[in-house]
Residue frames as qw, qx, qy, qz and C-alpha x, y, z in Angstrom:
[[0.295, -0.546, 0.777, 0.105, 165.49, 207.14, 59.41],
 [0.858, 0.323, -0.258, -0.305, 165.86, 204.45, 56.81],
 [0.615, -0.388, 0.682, 0.080, 167.42, 201.02, 57.62],
 [0.672, 0.542, -0.390, -0.320, 168.87, 199.80, 54.35],
 [0.794, -0.309, 0.521, -0.056, 169.43, 196.07, 54.89],
 [0.459, 0.646, -0.557, -0.250, 172.15, 194.45, 52.82],
 [0.989, -0.100, 0.111, 0.010, 172.85, 190.71, 52.32],
 [0.011, -0.856, 0.503, 0.123, 176.53, 190.88, 52.74],
 [0.722, -0.158, 0.662, 0.125, 177.00, 187.18, 51.88],
 [0.714, 0.661, 0.230, 0.022, 176.62, 188.11, 48.14],
 [0.665, 0.162, 0.135, 0.717, 179.51, 189.03, 45.86],
 [0.213, -0.485, -0.114, 0.841, 180.68, 192.61, 46.24],
 [0.010, -0.043, -0.520, -0.853, 179.62, 193.46, 42.71],
 [0.280, -0.528, -0.745, -0.297, 175.99, 192.39, 43.47],
 [0.345, -0.627, -0.466, 0.520, 176.00, 194.26, 46.74],
 [0.157, -0.301, 0.123, 0.933, 177.15, 197.42, 44.99],
 [0.121, -0.249, -0.649, -0.709, 174.49, 197.10, 42.22],
 [0.348, -0.617, -0.703, -0.065, 171.66, 196.60, 44.76],
 [0.343, -0.577, -0.316, 0.671, 172.87, 199.33, 47.05],
 [0.110, -0.164, 0.278, 0.940, 173.27, 201.86, 44.24],
 [0.198, -0.398, -0.703, -0.555, 169.80, 201.01, 42.90],
 [0.374, -0.680, -0.605, 0.175, 168.25, 201.56, 46.33],
 [0.332, -0.466, -0.107, 0.813, 170.26, 204.74, 46.89],
 [0.047, 0.148, 0.485, 0.861, 169.20, 206.13, 43.51],
 [0.310, -0.617, -0.650, -0.317, 165.54, 205.80, 44.61],
 [0.447, -0.669, -0.397, 0.441, 166.26, 207.37, 48.03],
 [0.279, -0.194, 0.144, 0.929, 168.08, 210.28, 46.36],
 [0.105, -0.405, -0.602, -0.681, 164.96, 210.82, 44.18],
 [0.456, -0.708, -0.532, -0.087, 163.03, 211.08, 47.47],
 [0.045, 0.786, -0.264, 0.557, 165.58, 213.56, 48.85],
 [0.843, -0.537, 0.039, -0.001, 166.78, 211.10, 51.48],
 [0.293, 0.795, -0.500, 0.178, 170.47, 211.82, 52.21],
 [0.641, 0.192, -0.697, 0.258, 173.12, 209.66, 53.83],
 [0.072, -0.269, 0.584, -0.763, 172.57, 211.19, 57.24],
 [0.698, -0.061, 0.206, -0.683, 169.08, 209.62, 57.29],
 [0.894, 0.193, -0.358, -0.189, 170.20, 206.12, 56.14],
 [0.484, -0.540, 0.682, -0.094, 171.80, 203.35, 58.25],
 [0.668, 0.357, -0.609, -0.235, 173.32, 200.58, 56.13],
 [0.750, -0.347, 0.481, -0.293, 172.68, 197.29, 57.99],
 [0.422, 0.479, -0.743, -0.202, 175.12, 194.65, 56.78],
 [0.849, -0.192, 0.285, -0.401, 173.49, 191.35, 57.47],
 [0.988, 0.145, -0.038, 0.047, 174.85, 187.76, 57.28],
 [0.057, 0.834, -0.533, 0.129, 178.25, 188.71, 58.63],
 [0.696, -0.351, 0.618, -0.098, 178.55, 185.12, 59.77],
 [0.772, 0.225, 0.549, 0.228, 178.77, 183.84, 56.22],
 [0.270, 0.901, -0.064, -0.333, 180.46, 186.69, 54.36],
 [0.763, 0.523, -0.082, 0.372, 182.96, 186.81, 51.46],
 [0.695, -0.236, -0.245, 0.633, 186.31, 187.56, 53.16],
 [0.305, -0.105, -0.022, 0.946, 186.83, 191.14, 52.12],
 [0.001, -0.598, -0.581, -0.553, 183.36, 192.29, 51.32],
 [0.365, -0.810, -0.435, 0.147, 182.47, 193.92, 54.63],
 [0.424, -0.556, 0.045, 0.713, 185.59, 196.16, 55.06],
 [0.248, 0.131, 0.514, 0.810, 185.32, 197.11, 51.33],
 [0.129, -0.680, -0.593, -0.411, 181.65, 198.04, 51.51],
 [0.440, -0.763, -0.321, 0.348, 182.03, 199.76, 54.90],
 [0.421, -0.366, 0.160, 0.814, 184.94, 201.85, 53.65],
 [0.169, 0.302, 0.559, 0.753, 183.31, 202.86, 50.41],
 [0.230, -0.720, -0.539, -0.373, 180.01, 203.93, 51.94],
 [0.467, -0.720, -0.276, 0.433, 181.37, 205.51, 55.12],
 [0.381, -0.153, 0.253, 0.876, 183.57, 207.70, 52.86],
 [0.071, -0.426, -0.529, -0.730, 180.31, 208.85, 51.29],
 [0.270, -0.300, 0.258, -0.878, 178.79, 209.74, 54.67],
 [0.782, -0.251, -0.421, -0.385, 176.85, 206.55, 55.43],
 [0.424, -0.460, 0.670, -0.399, 176.87, 204.96, 58.88],
 [0.692, 0.115, -0.662, -0.263, 177.06, 201.19, 58.87],
 [0.565, -0.397, 0.599, -0.406, 176.39, 198.40, 61.37],
 [0.430, 0.240, -0.848, -0.197, 177.18, 194.67, 60.97],
 [0.670, -0.188, 0.458, -0.553, 174.77, 192.01, 62.13],
 [0.214, 0.000, -0.951, -0.224, 173.90, 188.36, 61.89],
 [0.622, -0.211, -0.002, -0.754, 170.13, 188.21, 62.22],
 [0.837, -0.056, -0.528, -0.132, 170.33, 184.40, 62.43],
 [0.660, -0.078, -0.576, 0.477, 172.73, 184.38, 65.38],
 [0.356, -0.884, -0.299, 0.045, 171.76, 187.69, 67.00],
 [0.617, -0.208, 0.011, 0.759, 175.21, 189.20, 66.54],
 [0.196, 0.157, 0.190, 0.949, 175.38, 192.95, 66.37],
 [0.224, -0.705, -0.616, -0.270, 171.80, 193.49, 67.57],
 [0.408, -0.706, -0.296, 0.497, 172.94, 195.61, 70.52],
 [0.292, -0.238, 0.267, 0.887, 174.99, 197.89, 68.16],
 [0.005, -0.407, -0.643, -0.649, 172.01, 198.16, 65.80],
 [0.338, -0.751, -0.563, 0.072, 169.76, 199.07, 68.67],
 [0.412, -0.568, -0.077, 0.708, 172.26, 201.73, 69.82],
 [0.225, 0.024, 0.453, 0.862, 172.56, 203.22, 66.33],
 [0.142, -0.583, -0.663, -0.448, 168.82, 203.45, 66.03],
 [0.389, -0.762, -0.457, 0.243, 168.28, 204.98, 69.41],
 [0.393, -0.344, 0.094, 0.847, 170.97, 207.59, 68.77],
 [0.076, 0.165, 0.522, 0.833, 169.17, 208.67, 65.62],
 [0.319, -0.597, -0.611, -0.410, 165.64, 208.65, 66.99],
 [0.009, -0.441, 0.397, -0.805, 166.79, 210.28, 70.25],
 [0.673, -0.336, 0.280, -0.597, 165.17, 207.80, 72.62],
 [0.442, -0.236, 0.863, -0.070, 165.11, 204.20, 73.82],
 [0.631, 0.256, -0.507, -0.529, 164.34, 201.52, 71.25],
 [0.752, -0.140, 0.586, -0.267, 162.80, 198.17, 71.96],
 [0.535, 0.452, -0.618, -0.357, 164.07, 195.40, 69.70],
 [0.691, -0.184, 0.656, -0.240, 162.98, 191.80, 70.08],
 [0.534, 0.405, -0.626, -0.399, 163.97, 189.05, 67.74],
 [0.865, -0.167, 0.373, -0.293, 162.69, 185.52, 68.13],
 [0.130, 0.587, -0.769, -0.215, 165.40, 183.08, 67.25],
 [0.786, -0.008, 0.551, -0.280, 163.29, 179.97, 67.11]]
């Protein structure tokens, strides 16, 4: 399983460029969409339409996505669930928000 972390506060164009660059490398390593979880971080400071656009584009290509704010701890439960579903067991996730 690969967690591909995306800074969703960037402009959509930059997100696409970075994602495609990362995905090109993963394709060369024979890592398909079923083994990748796109983690869209910084949802607390996003450009209005970037998340639905990116989610829609990449889910149509077979990628699962989860939205989080690492700073505020939002979406961490969903991230943990997504990981545990894929690794078939409980996952411990601790983040220190100091």
